[in-house]
VEXNUZA-747349 format. One record per atom (N, C-alpha, C): residue in one letter; x, y, z. Coordinates in steps of 0.05 Angstrom, whole numbers, padded with zeros to 5 digits, always signed. Example, Ala and Ser with C-alpha at 12.3 -4.5 7.8 and 13.67 -1.06 7.14 Angstrom:
! residues 2
A+00264-00114+00156/A+00246-00090+00156/A+00264-00066+00156/S+00257-00045+00142/S+00273-00021+00143/S+00258+00001+00157/
//
This chain:
! residues 394
M-00780+00077-00168/M-00757+00072-00185/M-00743+00045-00177/K-00738+00029-00197/K-00727+00002-00191/K-00698+00004-00182/K-00692-00010-00160/K-00664-00011-00151/K-00652-00037-00159/A-00625-00037-00162/A-00611-00061-00169/A-00614-00082-00147/K-00615-00108-00155/K-00619-00129-00136/K-00597-00130-00114/R-00573-00121-00122/R-00551-00122-00102/R-00556-00103-00079/M-00574-00084-00082/M-00580-00065-00061/M-00595-00078-00038/A-00605-00103-00042/A-00619-00117-00021/A-00599-00124+00002/A-00573-00124-00004/A-00553-00130+00016/A-00547-00106+00033/F-00557-00082+00026/F-00550-00058+00041/F-00575-00047+00055/S-00571-00037+00079/S-00593-00025+00094/S-00582-00003+00110/A-00599+00011+00125/A-00589+00033+00142/A-00569+00022+00162/S-00548+00037+00167/S-00528+00029+00186/S-00539+00028+00214/V-00526+00013+00231/V-00534+00011+00259/V-00532+00038+00272/F-00514+00055+00263/F-00511+00081+00276/F-00535+00099+00269/A-00545+00096+00244/A-00569+00111+00237/A-00593+00102+00254/E-00595+00076+00259/E-00616+00065+00275/E-00614+00074+00304/L-00589+00075+00315/L-00585+00085+00342/L-00593+00114+00344/A-00585+00130+00324/A-00592+00158+00324/A-00622+00163+00324/A-00636+00146+00308/A-00665+00149+00307/A-00678+00141+00334/Y-00668+00120+00346/Y-00679+00111+00372/Y-00674+00132+00393/R-00649+00143+00393/R-00643+00164+00412/R-00661+00189+00408/K-00666+00195+00383/K-00683+00218+00378/K-00711+00214+00390/Q-00721+00190+00389/Q-00747+00184+00401/Q-00747+00187+00431/R-00723+00183+00443/R-00720+00184+00472/R-00707+00210+00482/H-00705+00230+00465/H-00689+00254+00472/H-00699+00267+00497/H-00725+00264+00504/H-00736+00278+00527/H-00729+00264+00553/L-00717+00241+00553/L-00712+00226+00577/L-00688+00235+00593/H-00669+00249+00580/H-00644+00257+00594/H-00635+00285+00586/D-00624+00299+00605/D-00613+00325+00600/D-00585+00323+00587/E-00570+00302+00594/E-00544+00298+00582/E-00543+00270+00569/W-00533+00270+00544/W-00529+00246+00529/W-00499+00242+00526/I-00489+00217+00529/I-00461+00211+00524/I-00460+00190+00503/D-00449+00197+00480/D-00448+00179+00457/D-00421+00165+00455/L-00421+00139+00460/L-00396+00123+00458/L-00400+00102+00437/S-00415+00109+00416/S-00421+00089+00395/S-00402+00091+00371/V-00401+00115+00359/V-00386+00118+00334/V-00357+00122+00340/G-00340+00107+00326/G-00311+00108+00330/G-00297+00130+00315/S-00306+00155+00319/S-00294+00177+00305/S-00277+00193+00325/P-00251+00197+00319/P-00234+00210+00338/P-00244+00238+00346/D-00243+00244+00371/D-00253+00270+00381/D-00230+00291+00383/L-00205+00282+00377/L-00182+00299+00380/L-00173+00309+00353/P-00160+00333+00351/P-00151+00343+00325/P-00124+00331+00317/P-00117+00334+00292/P-00090+00326+00283/P-00069+00343+00297/A-00044+00334+00295/A-00022+00350+00306/A-00021+00378+00294/P-00012+00398+00310/P-00011+00425+00299/P+00006+00427+00274/F+00028+00412+00272/F+00044+00415+00248/F+00030+00404+00223/V+00012+00385+00227/V-00003+00374+00204/V-00024+00395+00195/R-00037+00407+00214/R-00057+00428+00207/R-00043+00452+00193/E-00020+00459+00204/E-00006+00481+00191/E+00004+00474+00163/A+00013+00449+00159/A+00021+00441+00133/A-00002+00441+00113/L-00025+00431+00122/L-00049+00430+00105/L-00056+00458+00096/A-00056+00477+00115/A-00063+00505+00108/A-00043+00517+00089/R-00017+00511+00094/R+00004+00522+00078/R+00003+00512+00049/Y-00001+00486+00046/Y-00002+00474+00019/Y-00027+00483+00005/A-00048+00487+00019/A-00073+00496+00006/A-00071+00523-00006/H-00052+00539+00002/H-00047+00566-00009/H-00032+00565-00035/E-00021+00541-00042/E-00007+00539-00068/E-00026+00541-00091/P-00021+00560-00110/P-00041+00564-00132/P-00043+00539-00150/N-00023+00522-00151/N-00024+00499-00169/N-00033+00474-00155/A-00045+00477-00131/A-00052+00453-00115/A-00079+00441-00122/Y-00094+00453-00141/Y-00122+00446-00144/Y-00129+00430-00168/G-00109+00418-00181/G-00115+00401-00204/G-00118+00372-00195/Y-00125+00354-00213/Y-00126+00326-00207/Y-00098+00315-00201/T-00097+00298-00181/T-00071+00285-00175/T-00069+00258-00188/L-00092+00246-00196/L-00093+00221-00211/L-00082+00197-00195/K-00057+00198-00186/K-00046+00177-00171/K-00035+00189-00145/G-00029+00172-00126/G-00016+00181-00102/G+00011+00195-00109/I+00016+00218-00098/I+00041+00232-00105/I+00065+00217-00094/R+00087+00219-00108/R+00111+00204-00100/R+00119+00209-00071/E+00117+00234-00062/E+00125+00241-00035/E+00108+00225-00014/F+00083+00222-00020/F+00066+00207-00002/F+00074+00177-00002/H+00078+00166-00026/H+00087+00138-00028/H+00113+00134-00013/E+00132+00152-00017/E+00158+00149-00003/E+00155+00151+00027/A+00137+00168+00037/A+00132+00171+00065/A+00121+00145+00077/V+00103+00132+00062/V+00092+00106+00071/V+00115+00085+00073/A+00131+00084+00052/A+00154+00065+00052/A+00173+00071+00075/E+00178+00096+00080/E+00196+00104+00102/E+00184+00096+00129/Y+00158+00101+00132/Y+00145+00094+00157/Y+00147+00064+00162/Y+00142+00047+00142/Y+00143+00018+00146/Y+00171+00009+00152/R+00191+00022+00140/R+00219+00014+00145/R+00227+00020+00174/T+00220+00044+00183/T+00229+00052+00210/T+00211+00041+00232/S+00185+00037+00227/S+00167+00027+00248/S+00164-00003+00249/H+00167-00016+00226/H+00161-00045+00225/H+00183-00062+00212/G+00205-00049+00204/G+00227-00064+00191/G+00219-00077+00165/V+00200-00065+00150/V+00190-00075+00125/V+00200-00058+00102/T+00211-00070+00082/T+00221-00055+00058/T+00199-00055+00037/L+00192-00031+00028/L+00171-00028+00007/L+00183-00011-00015/D+00177-00018-00040/D+00184-00002-00063/D+00161+00019-00066/P+00167+00045-00062/P+00145+00065-00063/P+00132+00067-00091/E+00146+00058-00111/E+00136+00060-00138/E+00116+00037-00145/T+00122+00013-00135/T+00106-00010-00143/T+00091-00024-00121/E+00097-00018-00095/E+00085-00032-00073/E+00068-00014-00055/V+00062+00010-00064/V+00045+00028-00049/V+00026+00042-00068/T+00001+00045-00060/T-00018+00061-00074/T-00037+00074-00054/Y-00050+00096-00062/Y-00067+00111-00044/Y-00095+00098-00042/V-00109+00104-00021/V-00138+00100-00019/V-00150+00125-00006/I-00175+00130-00012/I-00190+00153-00001/I-00202+00144+00025/G-00185+00140+00045/G-00192+00127+00070/G-00192+00097+00067/S-00185+00083+00088/S-00182+00054+00085/S-00208+00040+00076/Q-00231+00051+00082/Q-00256+00039+00074/Q-00258+00037+00044/D-00247+00056+00030/D-00245+00055+00001/D-00233+00029-00009/G-00210+00022+00003/G-00197-00003-00005/G-00212-00028+00005/L-00222-00027+00029/L-00235-00051+00040/L-00260-00058+00024/V-00274-00038+00014/V-00299-00044+00000/V-00293-00050-00030/H-00272-00039-00041/H-00267-00042-00070/H-00248-00065-00077/L-00231-00074-00059/L-00213-00096-00065/L-00228-00121-00074/P-00251-00128-00061/P-00265-00152-00071/P-00274-00150-00100/I-00281-00126-00109/I-00289-00122-00137/I-00267-00129-00156/V-00242-00124-00148/V-00219-00129-00165/V-00211-00159-00164/F-00215-00172-00142/F-00203-00199-00139/F-00223-00221-00133/A-00249-00216-00134/A-00269-00237-00130/A-00290-00236-00151/D-00298-00259-00161/D-00320-00261-00179/D-00345-00270-00164/P-00369-00266-00177/P-00393-00275-00164/P-00391-00305-00157/G-00398-00311-00132/G-00397-00339-00123/G-00372-00347-00109/D-00350-00331-00112/D-00326-00337-00097/D-00331-00332-00067/V-00315-00345-00051/V-00317-00343-00022/V-00297-00323-00011/I-00306-00306+00007/I-00288-00287+00021/I-00290-00292+00050/L-00267-00296+00063/L-00266-00302+00092/L-00266-00277+00108/L-00285-00275+00127/L-00288-00250+00142/L-00286-00255+00172/P-00273-00238+00187/P-00274-00240+00216/P-00302-00235+00227/D-00310-00250+00247/D-00336-00248+00258/D-00334-00248+00289/P-00338-00225+00302/P-00348-00200+00291/P-00326-00185+00276/G-00336-00168+00258/G-00317-00153+00241/G-00329-00126+00232/Y-00311-00109+00221/Y-00319-00083+00212/Y-00340-00086+00189/P-00363-00073+00189/P-00384-00077+00169/P-00375-00072+00140/A-00354-00056+00136/A-00346-00051+00108/A-00337-00077+00094/Y-00327-00096+00109/Y-00319-00121+00096/Y-00343-00134+00082/A-00365-00136+00096/A-00388-00149+00085/A-00399-00132+00062/A-00397-00106+00063/A-00405-00089+00041/A-00389-00095+00016/G-00363-00099+00018/G-00347-00105-00005/G-00354-00132-00016/V-00360-00152+00001/V-00369-00178-00009/V-00394-00176-00025/A-00413-00160-00015/A-00439-00156-00029/A-00435-00143-00056/M-00418-00122-00057/M-00413-00108-00082/M-00400-00127-00103/A-00384-00145-00094/A-00371-00164-00113/A-00389-00188-00119/E-00412-00189-00105/E-00431-00212-00108/E-00417-00238-00101/A-00399-00237-00082/A-00386-00261-00072/A-00401-00272-00048/E-00391-00293-00036/E-00404-00305-00013/E-00386-00302+00012/P-00397-00292+00034/P-00381-00290+00058/P-00380-00317+00073/Y-00357-00322+00085/Y-00355-00344+00104/Y-00343-00332+00129/F-00357-00334+00151/F-00349-00320+00175/F-00330-00337+00192/L-00309-00324+00201/L-00289-00337+00218/L-00294-00327+00247/P-00306-00343+00264/P-00313-00333+00291/P-00288-00326+00307/L-00290-00303+00320/L-00269-00294+00338/L-00279-00299+00367/K-00268-00320+00379/K-00278-00330+00405/K-00258-00324+00427/E-00269-00317+00450/E-00253-00310+00473/E-00233-00332+00480/E-00242-00357+00478/E-00224-00379+00485/E-00200-00382+00466/N-00202-00370+00443/N-00179-00371+00424/N-00164-00344+00423/G-00168-00328+00443/G-00155-00301+00443/G-00166-00283+00422/F-00191-00289+00413/F-00205-00274+00392/F-00189-00275+00366/L-00174-00297+00361/L-00161-00302+00335/L-00177-00324+00321/P-00180-00322+00294/P-00195-00342+00280/P-00180-00369+00280/D-00195-00390+00281/D-00184-00417+00280/D-00183-00426+00251/L-00160-00423+00238/L-00158-00430+00210/L-00162-00460+00205/G-00155-00476+00224/G-00158-00505+00221/G-00187-00514+00221/A-00205-00496+00230/A-00234-00503+00230/A-00248-00496+00204/I-00234-00484+00185/I-00246-00477+00159/I-00248-00502+00143/P-00272-00510+00134/P-00276-00534+00118/P-00259-00533+00093/E-00249-00556+00084/E-00232-00558+00061/E-00246-00546+00036/E-00272-00553+00033/E-00286-00543+00009/E-00288-00512+00009/I-00290-00500+00032/I-00291-00471+00034/I-00264-00459+00028/A-00243-00471+00040/A-00216-00461+00035/A-00209-00462+00006/K-00217-00482-00009/K-00211-00484-00037/K-00226-00464-00054/R-00249-00454-00044/R-00264-00434-00059/R-00257-00406-00051/A-00243-00403-00029/A-00236-00376-00019/A-00216-00362-00036/V-00221-00336-00040/V-00202-00320-00056/V-00190-00297-00040/I-00203-00288-00018/I-00194-00266-00002/I-00199-00273+00027/M-00180-00266+00045/M-00184-00267+00074/M-00179-00239+00085/F-00199-00228+00099/F-00195-00203+00113/F-00187-00209+00142/L-00167-00194+00152/L-00158-00195+00179/L-00157-00167+00190/N-00161-00164+00217/N-00161-00137+00229/N-00151-00139+00258/F-00125-00135+00260/F-00112-00136+00287/F-00091-00113+00288/P-00093-00096+00309/P-00114-00093+00329/P-00141-00088+00316/G-00162-00098+00328/G-00187-00100+00313/G-00208-00080+00321/N-00229-00080+00305/N-00253-00065+00308/N-00276-00084+00300/P-00294-00092+00318/P-00298-00082+00345/P-00281-00095+00367/V-00269-00118+00360/V-00254-00133+00381/V-00226-00124+00381/P-00216-00111+00402/P-00190-00099+00403/P-00168-00119+00409/A-00169-00142+00395/A-00149-00164+00399/A-00123-00158+00384/M-00102-00172+00392/M-00076-00169+00379/M-00068-00196+00367/A-00058-00195+00343/A-00047-00219+00330/A-00018-00224+00338/T-00010-00249+00338/T+00017-00256+00343/T+00032-00262+00317/E+00058-00261+00318/E+00074-00269+00294/E+00069-00298+00287/W+00066-00315+00307/W+00060-00343+00301/W+00034-00346+00286/F+00014-00331+00294/F-00012-00333+00279/F-00009-00323+00251/Y+00006-00301+00246/Y+00009-00291+00219/Y+00025-00311+00202/R+00044-00325+00214/R+00059-00346+00199/R+00039-00368+00190/E+00021-00375+00207/E+00000-00394+00200/E-00017-00384+00177/V-00024-00357+00178/V-00040-00345+00157/V-00025-00347+00130/V+00001-00340+00130/V+00017-00342+00105/V+00017-00370+00094/E+00020-00389+00111/E+00020-00417+00102/E-00007-00425+00090/F-00028-00417+00104/F-00055-00423+00093/F-00060-00409+00066/A-00052-00384+00064/A-00056-00369+00039/A-00041-00381+00016/K-00017-00390+00021/K-00001-00403+00000/K-00013-00430-00009/R-00023-00444+00011/R-00034-00471+00005/R-00059-00469-00012/Y-00076-00448-00007/Y-00101-00447-00021/Y-00103-00423-00040/D-00081-00410-00045/D-00081-00387-00064/D-00102-00366-00056/V-00099-00355-00032/V-00117-00336-00020/V-00102-00309-00017/L-00115-00287-00025/L-00104-00261-00020/L-00111-00252+00008/V-00091-00245+00024/V-00095-00235+00051/V-00095-00205+00051/V-00116-00193+00063/V-00119-00164+00066/V-00118-00158+00096/S-00096-00147+00105/S-00093-00140+00133/S-00101-00111+00137/D-00123-00107+00153/D-00133-00080+00160/D-00118-00072+00185/F-00099-00053+00182/F-00081-00045+00204/F-00087-00016+00213/A-00113-00009+00213/A-00121+00019+00218/A-00114+00028+00247/Y-00111+00009+00265/Y-00106+00016+00293/Y-00077+00009+00302/G-00059+00007+00282/G-00032-00002+00288/G-00016+00016+00306/E-00023+00041+00308/E-00009+00060+00325/E-00023+00064+00352/L-00046+00052+00356/L-00061+00056+00381/L-00058+00030+00397/Y-00036+00029+00412/Y-00031+00006+00429/Y-00022+00016+00457/Y-00025-00002+00477/Y-00022+00006+00505/Y-00002-00011+00519/D+00008+00000+00541/D+00027-00014+00559/D+00052-00023+00544/G+00059-00009+00522/G+00083-00014+00507/G+00082-00039+00489/N+00059-00051+00486/N+00056-00076+00470/N+00050-00070+00441/K+00070-00064+00426/K+00067-00056+00398/K+00056-00078+00381/P+00036-00073+00364/P+00025-00094+00347/P+00044-00103+00325/V+00040-00127+00316/V+00056-00139+00294/V+00043-00131+00268/S+00059-00119+00250/S+00049-00115+00223/S+00049-00141+00207/F+00028-00147+00193/F+00027-00172+00177/F+00050-00173+00157/L+00057-00150+00146/L+00078-00149+00125/L+00106-00155+00137/S+00109-00154+00163/S+00135-00159+00175/S+00141-00189+00177/V+00121-00206+00172/V+00124-00235+00174/V+00135-00246+00148/P+00155-00264+00149/P+00166-00275+00124/P+00144-00287+00106/G+00145-00280+00080/G+00126-00290+00061/G+00101-00274+00058/A+00096-00255+00076/A+00071-00240+00075/A+00067-00225+00049/K+00088-00213+00038/K+00084-00198+00014/K+00079-00216-00010/D+00085-00242-00008/D+00078-00261-00029/D+00048-00265-00032/V+00034-00261-00009/V+00006-00269-00009/V-00013-00246-00002/G-00003-00222+00005/G-00022-00203+00014/G-00013-00174+00014/V-00031-00158+00025/V-00027-00129+00027/V-00036-00120+00055/E-00027-00097+00063/E-00037-00085+00087/E-00049-00058+00080/I-00071-00052+00092/I-00086-00028+00086/I-00088-00011+00111/N-00084+00015+00109/N-00083+00032+00132/N-00093+00060+00124/S-00100+00075+00144/S-00107+00103+00138/S-00095+00120+00160/L-00098+00146+00157/L-00088+00165+00177/L-00111+00175+00194/S-00134+00162+00192/S-00158+00171+00206/S-00156+00169+00236/K-00148+00145+00246/K-00148+00140+00274/K-00122+00148+00287/S-00099+00139+00277/S-00074+00144+00290/S-00065+00173+00289/Y-00073+00187+00268/Y-00065+00215+00265/Y-00088+00235+00266/H-00112+00224+00272/H-00136+00241+00275/H-00143+00257+00250/M-00139+00244+00227/M-00144+00258+00201/M-00168+00245+00187/A-00188+00237+00203/A-00211+00221+00192/A-00225+00236+00169/G-00229+00262+00172/G-00243+00276+00151/G-00227+00281+00126/C-00201+00277+00128/C-00184+00281+00104/C-00186+00259+00084/R-00195+00235+00093/R-00199+00212+00076/R-00173+00206+00060/V-00152+00198+00075/V-00127+00191+00062/V-00116+00166+00075/G-00107+00148+00058/G-00095+00123+00068/G-00080+00109+00046/Y-00073+00084+00050/Y-00057+00070+00030/Y-00061+00040+00032/V-00055+00027+00009/V-00052-00002+00008/V-00023-00007+00001/C-00010-00026+00015/C+00018-00032+00009/C+00023-00062+00012/G+00044-00071-00002/G+00051-00099-00001/G+00055-00110-00028/N+00041-00132-00034/N+00045-00147-00059/N+00042-00129-00083/A+00062-00128-00100/A+00063-00110-00123/A+00041-00116-00143/E+00035-00142-00148/E+00015-00149-00167/E-00013-00139-00158/V-00018-00142-00132/V-00044-00133-00121/V-00045-00103-00122/V-00024-00089-00115/V-00024-00060-00115/V-00028-00050-00144/R-00015-00062-00163/R-00018-00053-00191/R-00047-00057-00201/A-00058-00080-00195/A-00086-00085-00205/A-00105-00066-00191/F-00102-00061-00165/F-00120-00043-00151/F-00117-00015-00162/A-00092-00006-00167/A-00087+00021-00178/A-00100+00024-00205/E-00100+00003-00221/E-00113+00004-00248/E-00143+00008-00244/F-00155-00006-00225/F-00183-00003-00219/F-00189+00025-00210/K-00172+00035-00192/K-00177+00062-00181/K-00175+00084-00203/S-00158+00079-00223/S-00155+00099-00245/S-00181+00102-00260/N-00199+00083-00258/N-00226+00085-00271/N-00247+00094-00252/L-00240+00099-00227/L-00260+00104-00206/L-00259+00133-00196/D-00235+00144-00193/D-00232+00171-00182/D-00208+00184-00194/Y-00202+00209-00185/Y-00180+00224-00196/Y-00160+00233-00175/G-00158+00216-00154/G-00137+00220-00134/G-00147+00236-00110/I-00128+00242-00092/I-00134+00256-00068/I-00122+00284-00070/F-00136+00304-00059/F-00127+00332-00059/F-00097+00333-00051/W-00081+00347-00068/W-00052+00348-00065/W-00044+00357-00037/P-00055+00379-00025/P-00047+00387+00001/P-00052+00366+00023/I-00073+00350+00020/I-00078+00329+00039/I-00056+00308+00038/Q-00048+00300+00013/Q-00027+00280+00011/Q-00001+00291+00022/K+00005+00317+00017/K+00030+00328+00028/K+00029+00329+00059/A+00007+00337+00070/A+00004+00337+00099/A+00006+00309+00111/A-00006+00290+00097/A-00005+00262+00106/A+00024+00252+00106/A+00039+00259+00085/A+00067+00251+00084/A+00082+00262+00108/D+00077+00287+00115/D+00090+00300+00138/D+00082+00285+00164/A+00056+00277+00166/A+00047+00263+00190/A+00062+00236+00193/L+00065+00221+00171/L+00079+00196+00172/L+00108+00199+00179/R+00120+00220+00169/R+00149+00223+00173/R+00156+00234+00201/Y+00139+00252+00211/Y+00146+00267+00235/Y+00126+00262+00258/G+00108+00243+00255/G+00086+00241+00274/G+00090+00222+00297/A+00113+00209+00300/A+00118+00190+00321/A+00113+00202+00349/P+00123+00226+00355/P+00117+00237+00382/P+00087+00242+00386/F+00074+00251+00365/F+00045+00256+00367/F+00030+00230+00373/C+00038+00208+00359/C+00025+00182+00364/C+00029+00173+00392/A+00053+00177+00403/A+00059+00170+00431/A+00041+00185+00450/Q+00037+00211+00445/Q+00019+00227+00462/Q-00010+00217+00460/T-00018+00210+00436/T-00045+00199+00432/T-00049+00173+00447/R-00029+00156+00446/R-00031+00130+00461/R-00035+00135+00491/A-00020+00155+00501/A-00023+00161+00530/A-00051+00170+00536/I-00062+00187+00519/I-00090+00197+00524/I-00110+00174+00523/Y-00108+00157+00503/Y-00127+00135+00501/Y-00123+00114+00523/Q-00098+00110+00531/Q-00093+00091+00553/Q-00106+00101+00579/A-00103+00127+00584/A-00116+00138+00608/A-00146+00136+00607/R-00157+00140+00583/R-00186+00137+00580/R-00194+00108+00585/R-00179+00089+00573/R-00185+00061+00577/R-00185+00054+00606/D-00165+00063+00620/D-00162+00056+00649/D-00185+00068+00665/A-00192+00093+00659/A-00214+00106+00673/A-00240+00091+00669/L-00246+00083+00644/L-00271+00069+00638/L-00271+00041+00650/V-00251+00025+00644/V-00251-00003+00653/V-00251-00005+00683/S-00235+00012+00697/S-00235+00011+00726/S-00261+00021+00737/G-00273+00042+00725/G-00298+00052+00735/G-00321+00031+00732/L-00321+00017+00709/L-00341-00004+00704/L-00338-00026+00725/A-00313-00034+00731/A-00308-00055+00750/A-00319-00047+00778/E-00317-00022+00785/E-00326-00012+00811/E-00357-00015+00813/I-00371-00012+00791/I-00400-00014+00793/I-00410-00042+00787/G-00391-00061+00782/G-00399-00089+00778/G-00399-00099+00750/W-00391-00083+00731/W-00390-00092+00703/W-00360-00096+00696/H-00353-00121+00696/H-00324-00129+00691/H-00320-00134+00661/V-00304-00118+00649/V-00298-00121+00620/V-00268-00124+00616/D-00260-00136+00594/D-00232-00140+00588/D-00219-00113+00583/R-00194-00110+00592/R-00179-00086+00588/R-00165-00089+00560/P-00173-00073+00540/P-00161-00076+00513/P-00131-00070+00513/Q-00117-00085+00496/Q-00088-00081+00493/Q-00083-00060+00471/A-00102-00054+00455/A-00098-00036+00432/A-00126-00026+00422/G-00125-00008+00403/G-00149+00002+00390/G-00162+00024+00406/M-00186+00032+00397/M-00200+00053+00411/M-00228+00045+00421/F-00230+00018+00426/F-00256+00007+00435/F-00252-00012+00459/V-00273-00014+00474/V-00276-00035+00494/V-00297-00054+00484/W-00291-00080+00483/W-00310-00100+00475/W-00321-00114+00500/A-00346-00108+00507/A-00356-00114+00534/A-00378-00135+00533/K-00375-00156+00548/K-00396-00176+00551/K-00419-00165+00567/I-00443-00169+00558/I-00466-00157+00571/I-00477-00175+00593/P-00493-00164+00612/P-00504-00181+00633/P-00524-00202+00622/D-00529-00222+00637/D-00548-00243+00629/D-00576-00231+00627/G-00592-00243+00610/G-00620-00234+00608/G-00626-00214+00586/F-00605-00206+00572/F-00609-00186+00550/F-00598-00196+00524/T-00608-00186+00502/T-00594-00187+00477/T-00577-00162+00474/S-00559-00163+00455/S-00542-00139+00451/S-00559-00114+00445/L-00580-00117+00429/L-00597-00094+00422/L-00614-00086+00446/S-00626-00105+00460/S-00643-00097+00482/S-00626-00083+00504/F-00602-00092+00508/F-00584-00080+00529/F-00576-00052+00520/T-00570-00049+00494/T-00563-00022+00484/T-00587-00003+00488/N-00610-00012+00481/N-00634+00005+00485/N-00639+00011+00514/E-00633-00008+00531/E-00637-00003+00560/E-00618+00019+00570/L-00593+00019+00560/L-00574+00040+00568/L-00583+00067+00557/I-00594+00067+00534/I-00605+00092+00523/I-00628+00102+00540/D-00647+00085+00546/D-00671+00093+00561/D-00664+00101+00589/R-00647+00086+00603/R-00644+00090+00632/R-00619+00107+00639/A-00600+00109+00620/A-00576+00124+00627/A-00569+00147+00608/G-00580+00146+00584/G-00572+00166+00564/G-00544+00161+00554/V-00535+00137+00555/V-00508+00129+00546/V-00512+00111+00521/V-00499+00119+00499/V-00503+00104+00474/V-00478+00088+00468/V-00482+00062+00465/V-00461+00043+00456/V-00471+00029+00431/T-00454+00011+00420/T-00462-00003+00395/T-00467-00032+00401/P-00490-00043+00394/P-00496-00071+00399/P-00478-00089+00383/G-00467-00110+00395/G-00448-00127+00382/G-00458-00142+00358/H-00484-00148+00356/H-00494-00163+00333/H-00491-00148+00307/A-00487-00122+00309/A-00484-00106+00284/A-00458-00112+00270/F-00440-00126+00284/F-00414-00133+00272/F-00412-00162+00263/G-00434-00176+00265/G-00433-00204+00256/G-00446-00222+00277/P-00453-00247+00269/P-00467-00265+00287/P-00453-00270+00314/S-00427-00271+00314/S-00412-00277+00338/S-00410-00252+00357/G-00421-00230+00348/G-00421-00206+00364/G-00444-00205+00384/E-00463-00224+00381/E-00485-00224+00400/E-00475-00230+00428/G-00486-00216+00447/G-00477-00220+00475/G-00456-00199+00483/Y-00449-00181+00465/Y-00429-00160+00471/Y-00439-00133+00462/V-00427-00112+00472/V-00430-00085+00461/V-00402-00073+00457/R-00400-00054+00438/R-00375-00040+00434/R-00378-00012+00446/I-00357-00005+00461/I-00357+00022+00474/I-00332+00037+00463/A-00336+00060+00451/A-00315+00075+00439/A-00303+00094+00459/L-00276+00096+00459/L-00262+00114+00477/L-00259+00141+00464/V-00281+00153+00457/V-00280+00178+00441/V-00289+00202+00457/Q-00287+00200+00484/Q-00294+00223+00501/Q-00272+00226+00521/P-00268+00251+00532/P-00248+00255+00552/P-00254+00239+00577/E-00233+00236+00594/E-00236+00219+00618/E-00259+00228+00636/E-00263+00254+00639/E-00284+00263+00657/E-00312+00256+00647/V-00315+00255+00620/V-00340+00247+00608/V-00344+00217+00612/L-00323+00202+00608/L-00325+00173+00612/L-00333+00167+00641/R-00322+00182+00660/R-00329+00177+00688/R-00358+00185+00693/R-00368+00206+00680/R-00397+00212+00683/R-00414+00190+00670/A-00404+00178+00649/A-00419+00156+00637/A-00421+00133+00656/V-00399+00127+00670/V-00399+00105+00690/V-00419+00112+00712/A-00420+00137+00721/A-00439+00145+00743/A-00467+00141+00733/K-00472+00149+00708/K-00500+00146+00697/K-00507+00116+00695/L-00488+00100+00687/L-00494+00071+00686/L-00498+00059+00713/S-00483+00069+00733/S-00486+00059+00760/S-00514+00065+00771/A-00524+00089+00764/A-00551+00098+00774/A-00574+00081+00763/T-00569+00066+00741/T-00590+00049+00730/T-00596+00025+00749/G-00577+00017+00765/G-00581-00007+00782/G-00577-00033+00767/L-00570-00032+00741/L-00567-00057+00725/L-00544-00074+00736/F-00525-00062+00749/F-00501-00077+00757/F-00498-00079+00787/A-00519-00072+00801/A-00517-00070+00831/A-00511-00098+00843/S-00524-00119+00834/S-00521-00145+00845/S-00492-00155+00841/S-00481-00149+00818/S-00453-00158+00813/S-00434-00143+00831/A-00439-00117+00835/A-00422-00101+00852/A-00423-00111+00881/A-00448-00118+00889/A-00451-00128+00917/A-00437-00154+00921/R-00438-00173+00901/R-00424-00198+00904/R-00394-00194+00905/R-00384-00174+00890/R-00356-00168+00890/R-00347-00159+00918/R-00363-00143+00931/R-00356-00133+00958/R-00359-00154+00979/
//
């Protein structure tokens, strides 16, 4: 059966490939520790689960919702006001998405024509490139380099590319690179977007997962941001509601309206009890988010300190649920990932899967309890891959 030409841009995900490789090697280890997929291993807050069950008992809860319910929109606006000092009109500046990936993949269809340029962080979340492919646009990668604090250098974008660009994706705190943007950088982004008429899409999925009290800056909190862009978020990571598939796009009213029109032709809304429970999470979830941060910070510290002890020195992330780790010399990202599978039974994600600039790194997800992360470190130590570095350190 003939497939559309655009399908040439899509292939099996790196996670499917890792699963297949692990299956081939299943006999090598009694215990496997998977730190590849960034899916939260913790449940939502008890009050959210109770709300979901309670609302699901309502006999009138099972019709189409068509649009995000007003209570959910109001909860998003209230959250932005109290958490980030941003004023949003819940009627015109907020709309729902079925998980943030829904928005990330579909926004280019609404705002880019074939041949337009879309600016993407490199390395970046693979959904950005999927949206570019669906819109038949052209990607232009913005390298995230360590020497620049993993922030893109907007001044390095060629003038001819900037003039053709219609969308810029940003992701801070990021995936796979858990970097933090500064207000100064976002002011530069607003200036660039106004100069070249570029829509800015800020992916803020990890905005509540920050450490050592260093709260991330919301793009929408910067003067002029709503003139040029939107922020997209979900309740998947911060509130552990990944399977509920609920999130939102907020900011520029014109962008929100156009996207909502597109969505009205695509789906029939999100299950009403999920929206109600999500509204409760946004309104009353601050203590839960604080508890979650403490859990992830302890995991981060256990992993990073443990890796340092065995000779693998990696940056301590300021936010997010990942460690972005530079690999030892003599390996590619994929060969090193396969080596960890073969010799340790520990699964991480090769950095090249997130873009050309990801080569030389692996992503490690903090999705296991501290004791499991410590066992992963012990298994990595037993490989001997880091012995020389540990010896030099001593």
